[in-house]
C-alpha positions in Angstrom: 0.0 0.0 0.0 1.4 3.4 -0.9 1.8 5.9 1.9 1.8 9.1 -0.3 -1.8 9.9 0.6 -2.3 9.6 4.3 -6.1 10.0 4.2 -6.5 7.2 1.7 -4.3 4.9 3.7 -6.4 5.4 6.8 -9.6 4.7 5.0 -8.5 1.5 3.3 -6.5 0.0 6.1 -9.4 -1.3 8.4 -11.0 -3.4 5.6 -7.7 -4.8 4.7 -6.8 -5.7 8.3 -10.2 -7.2 8.8 -9.9 -9.3 5.7 -6.5 -10.6 6.8 -7.7 -11.3 10.4 -10.7 -13.4 9.3 -9.0 -15.5 6.7 -6.7 -18.5 6.9 -3.0 -17.9 6.1 -3.1 -19.9 2.9 -6.2 -18.0 1.7 -4.9 -14.5 2.6 -3.7 -13.5 -0.9 -6.9 -14.6 -2.5 -9.0 -12.7 0.1 -7.0 -9.5 -0.3 -7.1 -9.8 -4.1 -10.9 -10.4 -4.1 -11.3 -7.4 -1.8 -9.3 -5.2 -4.1 -11.2 -6.4 -7.2 -14.6 -5.9 -5.6 -13.6 -2.4 -4.4 -12.4 -1.4 -7.9 -15.5 -3.0 -9.5 -17.8 -1.0 -7.1 -16.0 2.2 -7.9 -16.3 1.8 -11.6 -19.9 0.7 -11.4 -20.7 3.6 -9.1 -19.0 6.0 -11.6 -20.9 4.6 -14.5 -24.3 4.8 -12.7 -23.6 8.3 -11.6 -22.5 9.4 -15.0 -25.6 7.9 -16.7 -27.9 9.6 -14.2 -26.1 12.9 -14.6 -26.1 12.9 -18.4 -29.7 11.7 -18.9 -31.0 14.2 -16.4 -29.0 17.0 -18.0 -30.1 16.3 -21.5 -33.7 15.8 -20.4 -33.7 19.2 -18.6 -32.1 21.4 -21.2 -34.4 24.2 -22.3 -36.1 23.8 -25.6 -35.3 27.1 -27.3 -31.4 26.7 -27.3 -29.4 27.4 -30.4 -28.4 24.1 -32.1 -24.6 24.8 -31.6 -25.0 25.3 -27.8 -27.2 22.2 -27.5 -24.6 20.2 -29.5 -21.7 21.5 -27.3 -23.6 20.4 -24.2 -24.1 17.0 -25.6 -20.5 16.7 -26.8 -19.0 17.5 -23.3 -21.6 16.7 -20.7 -19.4 17.3 -17.7 -18.1 20.8 -18.8 -20.4 23.8 -18.9 -20.0 25.3 -22.4 -19.6 29.0 -23.1 -23.1 30.3 -22.6 -22.2 34.0 -22.6 -23.9 34.6 -26.0 -27.3 33.3 -24.7 -29.9 35.5 -23.2 -30.5 35.5 -19.4 -33.5 33.1 -19.6 -31.6 30.5 -21.7 -28.4 30.9 -19.6 -30.5 30.3 -16.4 -32.1 27.3 -18.1 -28.8 25.7 -19.0 -27.4 26.3 -15.5 -30.6 24.9 -13.9 -30.2 21.8 -16.0 -26.7 21.3 -14.7 -27.9 21.9 -11.1 -30.8 19.5 -11.5 -28.4 16.8 -12.8 -26.0 17.4 -9.9 -28.9 17.1 -7.5 -30.0 13.8 -9.0 -26.6 12.3 -8.5 -26.5 13.7 -4.9 -29.9 12.1 -4.2 -28.7 8.8 -5.5 -25.6 8.7 -3.2 -27.5 10.2 -0.2 -29.9 7.3 -0.5 -27.1 4.8 -0.9 -25.3 6.1 2.1 -28.5 6.1 4.2 -29.0 2.4 3.2 -25.4 1.6 4.2 -25.9 3.4 7.5 -29.0 1.3 8.2 -27.3 -1.9 7.2 -24.3 -1.1 9.4 -26.5 -1.7 12.5 -26.5 -5.4 11.6 -22.7 -5.8 11.3 -21.2 -7.6 14.3 -17.8 -7.0 15.7 -15.9 -10.3 15.7 -12.6 -8.9 16.7 -9.3 -9.2 14.9 -8.2 -12.6 16.2 -8.1 -15.3 13.6 -10.1 -18.5 14.2 -7.1 -20.7 14.5 -5.7 -18.4 17.2 -8.9 -18.6 19.2 -8.8 -22.4 18.9 -5.2 -22.6 20.0 -5.9 -20.4 23.1 -8.9 -22.4 24.0 -7.1 -25.8 23.8 -3.8 -24.8 25.4 -3.6 -24.7 29.2 -2.5 -21.4 30.6 0.1 -21.2 33.3 -1.3 -18.3 35.2 -4.9 -19.5 35.6 -6.1 -21.3 38.7 -7.6 -24.7 38.3 -11.3 -24.9 38.4 -12.8 -27.2 40.9 -16.2 -28.9 40.8 -18.8 -27.6 43.2 -18.6 -30.9 45.2 -14.9 -30.2 46.0 -15.6 -26.9 47.6 -15.6 -27.4 51.3 -17.6 -25.2 53.6 -15.5 -23.6 56.4 -15.9 -25.1 59.9 -17.5 -23.0 62.5 
């Protein structure tokens, strides 16, 4: 993992540590590779979905009376506001409103997605960072510093 971006390293580290902690040693490389692949797949799918929503909303909300060259420039570069200085105030406002509506649509998508993730987070259980084989080893190996447990029949009541 590169350390040139401290914020990114802090965000990705817990998932990586959890993946390592909950996998067997021989499966660790596969688990980490699968995590990285799913993360990249999620990022590219999210970008594609957000781009589709943005472009479809923008093109659907463009005002009808625009000159054909301005309309074509918007369609050619969806994510850059074209030079609209030659438009009258109403058309300029309409183009900017279309961009704002498209941005809001993407914001609403991700707000709903984050709310859903927040709700689902309640159901995630903390299983700690100890691997299963370490828990098994601790349970089966006797500890030197623990007292022996006696059965209740062996406990003698003090004499009076």
